[in-house]
C-alpha positions in Angstrom: 4.3 -39.7 7.0 3.0 -37.2 9.2 2.8 -39.5 12.1 6.4 -40.7 12.6 7.3 -37.1 11.5 5.4 -35.8 14.8 6.8 -38.6 16.9 10.1 -37.7 15.9 9.2 -33.8 16.7 8.1 -34.8 20.3 11.3 -36.9 20.7 13.4 -33.8 20.1 11.4 -31.2 21.8 14.2 -29.0 23.4 16.3 -28.8 20.0 13.0 -27.8 18.1 11.7 -25.1 20.7 15.4 -23.6 20.8 15.5 -23.5 16.9 12.1 -21.4 17.0 13.1 -19.5 20.0 16.3 -18.6 18.3 14.7 -17.7 15.0 11.9 -15.6 16.5 14.5 -13.5 18.8 16.9 -13.0 15.5 13.6 -12.1 13.6 12.4 -9.4 16.1 16.1 -7.9 16.5 16.6 -7.7 12.7 12.7 -6.9 11.5 13.6 -2.8 11.2 16.8 -4.1 8.5 14.7 -6.3 6.8 12.1 -4.1 5.9 13.9 -1.1 5.6 16.2 -3.0 2.7 12.8 -3.8 0.7 12.8 -1.6 -2.5 10.3 1.1 -2.4 10.0 1.6 -6.1 7.2 0.5 -8.0 8.8 -0.6 -11.2 7.1 -1.6 -14.6 10.2 -2.4 -16.6 9.8 -1.9 -20.6 6.8 0.5 -20.1 7.1 4.0 -21.8 5.7 5.7 -18.7 7.9 3.7 -16.3 11.2 4.3 -18.3 10.2 7.9 -18.8 9.3 8.5 -15.1 12.7 6.8 -14.3 14.6 9.2 -16.9 12.8 12.2 -15.3 14.0 11.4 -11.7 17.4 10.9 -12.8 18.1 14.0 -14.7 15.8 16.3 -13.0 16.5 14.9 -9.4 12.5 14.9 -8.9 9.2 14.5 -10.7 8.5 11.5 -12.8 6.1 9.4 -10.5 6.5 11.5 -7.9 3.6 14.3 -7.8 4.2 18.2 -7.3 3.1 20.5 -4.7 1.0 23.3 -5.7 0.2 26.5 -3.8 -2.9 28.5 -5.5 -3.9 31.7 -5.1 -7.3 33.6 -6.2 -6.8 37.3 -7.1 -9.2 39.8 -5.9 -11.4 41.1 -8.6 -9.7 43.6 -10.8 -6.3 42.3 -10.1 -3.9 41.1 -13.0 -1.8 38.4 -12.9 0.3 40.2 -15.0 0.7 43.0 -12.6 4.4 43.6 -10.8 2.7 42.9 -7.5 1.4 39.3 -8.2 4.4 38.3 -10.6 7.2 39.5 -7.5 4.3 37.4 -5.1 4.7 34.6 -7.3 8.6 34.7 -7.4 8.4 35.0 -3.6 6.4 31.8 -3.2 8.7 30.0 -5.3 12.0 31.5 -3.4 10.0 30.3 -0.1 9.7 26.9 -1.4 13.3 26.6 -2.5 14.5 27.4 0.6 12.2 25.5 2.7 12.8 22.5 0.3 16.3 22.9 -1.1 16.6 20.7 -4.4 12.9 21.9 -5.2 12.3 22.7 -9.0 9.4 25.5 -9.5 7.8 27.3 -12.2 4.8 29.6 -12.5 3.4 32.5 -14.3 5.7 34.9 -13.2 8.8 33.1 -14.8 7.2 31.7 -18.0 4.0 34.5 -18.7 2.4 31.3 -20.0 -1.6 31.2 -19.7 -1.4 27.6 -18.7 -1.1 28.6 -15.3 -4.1 31.0 -15.2 -7.9 30.2 -15.2 -10.3 31.6 -18.0 -11.0 34.6 -16.0 -7.0 35.4 -15.5 -7.8 35.5 -11.4 -6.9 32.2 -10.3 -3.1 31.0 -10.7 -0.8 28.5 -9.4 2.9 27.2 -8.9 4.0 23.9 -9.9 6.8 22.8 -7.5 8.5 19.7 -7.4 10.5 18.7 -4.6 13.3 16.0 -4.1 11.4 12.7 -3.4 11.2 10.8 -0.2 12.9 7.7 -0.4 11.1 6.6 2.7 7.8 7.0 1.3 7.2 4.9 -1.7 6.1 7.7 -4.2 4.4 10.2 -1.8 6.3 13.1 0.1 3.9 13.9 2.6 7.3 15.6 4.8 7.9 18.1 2.2 4.0 19.1 1.5 4.4 19.8 5.6 7.4 21.7 4.8 6.1 23.8 2.5 2.5 24.3 4.2 4.8 25.8 7.4 6.7 28.1 5.1 3.6 29.7 3.3 1.6 29.9 6.1 -0.2 32.9 6.1 1.5 34.5 3.1 -0.7 36.4 0.8 -0.5 37.8 -3.0 -2.6 40.7 -3.5 -4.0 40.6 -0.5 -5.4 37.0 -0.9 -4.4 33.9 0.6 -1.8 31.2 -0.8 -3.3 27.8 -0.1 -0.7 24.8 -0.9 -2.5 21.8 -2.4 -1.3 18.7 -4.1 -1.7 14.8 -3.7 0.9 14.7 -1.1 -0.4 18.0 0.8 -4.2 16.4 0.8 -2.8 13.4 2.0 -0.6 15.0 4.6 -3.7 16.6 6.2 -5.6 13.2 6.2 -2.8 11.8 8.4 -0.6 10.8 5.8 -1.2 8.3 3.1 0.4 5.4 4.7 -2.4 4.6 7.3 -2.0 3.9 10.8 1.0 1.2 9.8 1.5 -2.2 9.1 2.9 -3.1 12.5 -0.3 -1.4 14.5 -2.6 -2.9 11.8 -1.0 -6.3 12.6 -1.3 -5.4 16.6 -5.1 -4.3 16.0 -5.5 -7.8 14.0 -4.0 -9.6 16.7 -5.9 -8.1 19.4 -9.5 -8.7 17.4 -8.3 -12.5 16.9 -7.7 -12.9 20.4 -11.2 -11.9 21.0 -12.5 -14.0 18.8 -10.3 -17.1 20.1 -11.1 -16.5 23.5 -14.8 -16.8 22.7 -14.1 -20.2 20.6 -11.6 -21.8 23.4 -12.9 -20.2 26.5 -9.5 -20.7 28.0 -5.8 -19.5 28.2 -5.1 -21.8 24.6 -6.7 -18.7 22.8 -3.0 -17.3 23.1 -1.5 -20.0 21.5 -2.8 -19.4 17.7 -1.2 -15.5 18.1 2.2 -17.3 19.4 2.3 -19.1 16.4 1.7 -16.3 14.5 4.3 -14.1 15.7 6.7 -16.9 15.2 5.6 -17.2 11.9 5.8 -13.5 10.7 9.2 -13.1 12.6 10.5 -16.1 10.7 8.8 -15.0 7.2 10.7 -11.6 7.5 13.8 -13.3 7.9 13.3 -15.7 5.1 12.6 -12.7 2.7 15.4 -10.6 4.4 17.8 -13.6 2.8 15.6 -13.7 -0.2 16.2 -9.5 -0.6 19.6 -10.1 -0.9 19.5 -12.1 -4.2 16.4 -10.3 -5.6 14.7 -7.2 -5.3 11.9 -7.5 -2.7 9.0 -4.9 -2.7 8.1 -3.0 0.5 4.4 -4.1 -0.4 5.0 -7.6 1.4 5.7 -5.8 4.6 1.7 -5.9 4.6 1.0 -9.3 3.2 3.1 -10.9 5.8 2.2 -9.1 8.6 -1.5 -9.3 7.8 -2.3 -12.6 5.7 0.6 -14.4 7.7 -1.5 -13.3 11.3 -4.6 -14.9 9.6 -3.1 -18.0 8.4 -1.1 -18.6 11.1 -4.2 -18.5 13.2 -6.3 -20.6 11.2 -3.8 -23.3 10.8 -3.1 -23.5 14.7 -7.0 -23.7 15.4 -7.3 -26.6 13.2 -4.7 -28.6 15.3 -5.8 -27.4 18.4 -9.5 -28.1 18.0 -8.7 -31.4 17.0 -6.5 -32.1 20.0 -9.2 -30.8 22.3 -11.5 -33.5 20.7 -8.9 -36.3 21.1 -8.4 -35.1 25.1 -12.3 -35.3 25.5 -12.2 -38.7 24.0 -9.9 -39.8 26.7 -6.5 -39.3 25.1 -3.7 -37.5 26.9 0.1 -36.6 26.2 2.0 -37.1 23.5 -0.7 -40.3 22.1 -3.6 -37.2 21.6 -1.0 -34.8 19.8 -0.2 -37.3 17.1 -3.9 -38.5 16.5 -4.5 -34.5 16.1 -1.6 -34.3 13.8 -3.1 -37.4 12.1 -6.2 -35.7 10.6 -5.5 -31.8 11.1 -1.8 -31.8 10.7 -2.1 -33.7 7.6 -5.0 -31.0 6.2 -2.7 -28.0 7.4 0.4 -29.2 5.2 -1.9 -30.2 2.1 -3.8 -26.1 2.5 -0.4 -24.5 2.8 1.4 -26.4 0.1 -1.4 -25.9 -2.0 -1.4 -22.0 -1.4 2.2 -21.8 -1.8 2.2 -23.3 -5.3 -0.7 -21.2 -6.4 1.1 -17.9 -5.2 4.5 -18.9 -6.2 3.1 -19.0 -10.1 3.0 -15.2 -9.7 7.2 -15.2 -9.8 6.9 -15.5 -13.3 5.0 -12.1 -14.2 7.1 -9.4 -15.5 6.0 -7.1 -13.1 8.8 -6.9 -9.8 5.9 -6.1 -7.3 4.0 -9.0 -8.5 7.0 -11.5 -8.2 7.7 -10.0 -4.3 3.9 -10.9 -3.7 5.1 -14.4 -5.1 7.8 -15.1 -3.0 5.9 -13.8 0.0 2.8 -15.7 -0.9 4.8 -18.6 -0.9 6.6 -18.4 2.2 3.9 -17.2 4.4 1.8 -20.4 4.2 5.2 -22.5 3.9 6.3 -21.1 7.3 3.0 -21.3 9.5 2.8 -24.7 8.2 6.4 -25.7 9.8 5.4 -23.9 12.8 2.2 -25.7 13.0 3.8 -29.2 12.6 6.6 -28.7 14.7 6.1 -25.8 17.4 2.5 -26.4 17.8 2.8 -30.1 18.6 5.5 -29.0 21.9 3.8 -26.5 22.9 0.3 -28.9 23.2 2.4 -31.8 24.7 4.3 -29.7 27.4 1.7 -27.0 28.6 -1.4 -27.5 26.6 -3.0 -29.1 29.3 -2.6 -26.4 31.6 -3.5 -23.6 29.1 -6.6 -25.3 28.4 -8.5 -23.4 31.6 -10.8 -22.8 32.4 -12.4 -25.3 30.0 -16.0 -24.6 30.5 -16.9 -26.1 27.5 -16.8 -29.9 26.3 -15.5 -30.7 23.1 -17.0 -34.4 23.5 -20.4 -32.8 22.6 -21.0 -30.4 19.4 -23.0 -27.2 20.4 -26.6 -27.6 20.1 -27.1 -24.2 18.3 -24.7 -25.0 15.3 -25.6 -28.8 15.1 -29.1 -27.3 14.3 -27.9 -25.0 12.1 -25.6 -27.9 10.3 -28.9 -29.9 9.9 -31.1 -27.2 8.5 -28.3 -26.8 5.7 -28.2 -30.1 5.0 -32.1 -30.8 4.8 -32.4 -27.5 2.7 -29.0 -27.7 0.5 -30.1 -25.9 -2.5 -31.9 -23.3 -0.8 -28.4 -23.0 1.1 -26.3 -23.1 -2.3 -28.5 -20.8 -3.9 -28.3 -18.2 -1.1 -24.8 -18.5 -1.2 -24.5 -17.9 -4.9 -26.8 -14.9 -4.7 -24.6 -13.5 -2.2 -21.7 -14.1 -4.2 -23.1 -12.6 -7.2 -23.7 -9.3 -5.6 -20.2 -9.5 -4.5 -19.3 -9.8 -8.0 -21.6 -7.2 -9.4 -20.1 -4.8 -6.8 -16.5 -5.7 -7.6 -17.4 -4.5 -11.5 -17.2 -1.1 -9.8 -14.1 -1.1 -8.5 -11.3 1.3 -10.3 -7.6 0.0 -9.0 -5.3 2.6 -8.9 -4.7 6.4 -7.3 -7.0 7.6 -5.3 -9.4 10.2 -6.4 -8.2 13.6 -5.6 -11.7 14.7 -3.7 -11.5 11.5 -1.8 -8.0 12.4 -0.3 -9.2 15.4 2.0 -12.6 16.9 2.7 -11.0 19.9 4.8 -8.3 22.0 5.5 -6.0 24.4 3.5 -4.9 21.8 0.7 -8.6 21.2 0.0 -9.2 24.8 -0.2 -6.4 24.8 -2.7 -8.3 21.9 -4.6 -11.6 23.5 -4.8 -10.2 26.6 -6.2 -8.6 25.3 -9.0 -12.1 23.2 -9.5 -13.7 26.3 -9.5 -11.4 28.1 -11.6 -11.9 25.8 -14.7 -8.4 25.0 -14.0 -9.6 21.7 -12.8 -7.8 19.1 -10.5 -5.5 17.7 -13.3 -2.8 20.2 -11.9 -2.3 18.1 -9.1 -0.8 15.2 -11.5 0.5 17.2 -14.6 1.6 15.0 -17.6 5.4 15.2 -17.9 6.9 14.7 -21.4 10.2 14.5 -21.9 11.6 16.2 -25.4 14.3 17.2 -27.3 15.2 21.1 -27.2 14.4 21.3 -31.0 11.0 19.4 -30.4 9.8 21.2 -27.5 7.7 24.0 -29.4 6.3 21.5 -31.4 5.5 18.9 -28.7 3.9 21.8 -26.4 1.7 23.1 -29.0 0.3 19.9 -30.1 -0.4 19.3 -26.2 -2.0 22.7 -25.7 -4.6 21.4 -28.4 -5.3 18.0 -27.0 -8.6 17.0 -25.9 -9.0 17.4 -21.8 -5.8 19.7 -21.7 -6.2 22.9 -19.9 -2.9 24.1 -20.9 0.8 23.1 -21.8 4.3 25.0 -21.0 7.9 24.0 -21.8 10.2 26.1 -18.7 13.4 27.5 -19.6 16.2 27.5 -17.2 18.7 24.9 -15.9 16.1 23.4 -13.5 13.8 22.4 -16.7 16.3 21.8 -19.3 19.3 19.5 -18.9 21.2 16.8 -20.3 20.1 17.8 -23.8 16.2 17.4 -22.8 13.2 19.7 -22.1 10.5 18.9 -19.9 7.1 19.8 -21.0 4.3 20.1 -18.7 0.6 19.3 -19.9 -2.1 20.0 -17.1 -5.4 18.0 -17.8 -8.3 19.4 -16.6 -9.8 16.4 -15.0 -8.3 14.7 -12.1 -5.5 11.8 -13.5 -7.0 9.2 -11.7 -10.1 8.9 -13.4 -10.8 7.9 -17.2 -11.5 11.3 -18.4 -7.9 12.7 -16.8 -6.2 9.9 -19.3 -7.9 10.9 -22.1 -5.0 13.4 -22.6 -2.2 10.8 -22.1 -2.1 9.1 -25.7 -2.2 12.1 -27.9 1.0 13.1 -25.0 2.6 9.8 -26.2 2.0 10.3 -29.8 3.0 13.8 -29.7 6.7 13.3 -28.3 8.8 12.9 -31.0 12.2 12.2 -28.8 
């Protein structure tokens, strides 16, 4: 099948080339629209936590899975948090936050008089502020963190400085939570791949796999844009398409090009060398890509939308890369491959002496080689057992800056880093007092409060905030979660 198909492609070079050029140009022109259309919501349908978070976000315009900003102050010795000056200072902080970020929901000791906002010695206190979510940041809001930090810069309460901390504030001071960005990462990956390919080919052919990768990635984004019009596609696929697509497309191209060079080294030229290369390497590419696509397509039956998105992207990445490798690549090799294979300083007719020796050693000592590979695999598996997927530990987010100072103040005061990720319980007004009392007595909880006022009581519901002592991303920080579920009677 592959040989007649390749001959048909080579006899219709212009049509096939124009098609892929058009697809690539349209993909480049629309990649911004396609990626911005992807869903930025991490959803777990049917789960209590997700359902509650969604209801909180809809009712209160913030909170839920969006972490709060937490201005922290440690008062001088002898100054009481209940003093008029301190209460006035906390109210001023809240007012500044609401002015800097309209729609922010705030609460503090000044509003409630609740000791949940105080350390055991009464000297450290904090403000809880939920800004409106940033729909472009996939659960984070570093923009709001930057505004809050700027608004409270240099502010003091009773002579003590105010430090703005929180998950987003810590991320903001480390350059944001999104890293260098998917396209910059792809660019760096492409440059690294080009260096390796230049070593492998020792000719201008090193650019061909990169070209195939660009075509494959742009075409995949274009197809996913169409898929997104039929069903929700998570923005996580941006990274899959750009990074995995880069590797897969280069890998498939590399197989075909190496085999094509071997055929040329054996005296075959033009289309015949391409056809012979596709008979072997092309068949391997088709088999590999189809197998990978079928395996990842199985993820679409999973109940989590973002995993289904991985299934869609995982299917499309290898399939599109295979199509490019068996259609566009043969045309490139046939038309300009010979000219690009310059300067060809290595002969593909004779295998490398060093690699031939290594292969012979592995064959002669196959059991030793297999044992060594198993030992490395066992070490990697052992290391993987200590991985803890989930939210990053707050101490790992930032090691310096104003946000880190605020975090340290919470930790040293005994309040703990759990205040950065409070447990929010959606209760009925009649049950809020009982829920709050029960949460206060739960293991691992520093305190709980049910603030009053329209910001915290809407549509027949009341928000109860519980502050764990430990970081919510740790096992200790998750201890109070089950009592929270069992306590709510709404």
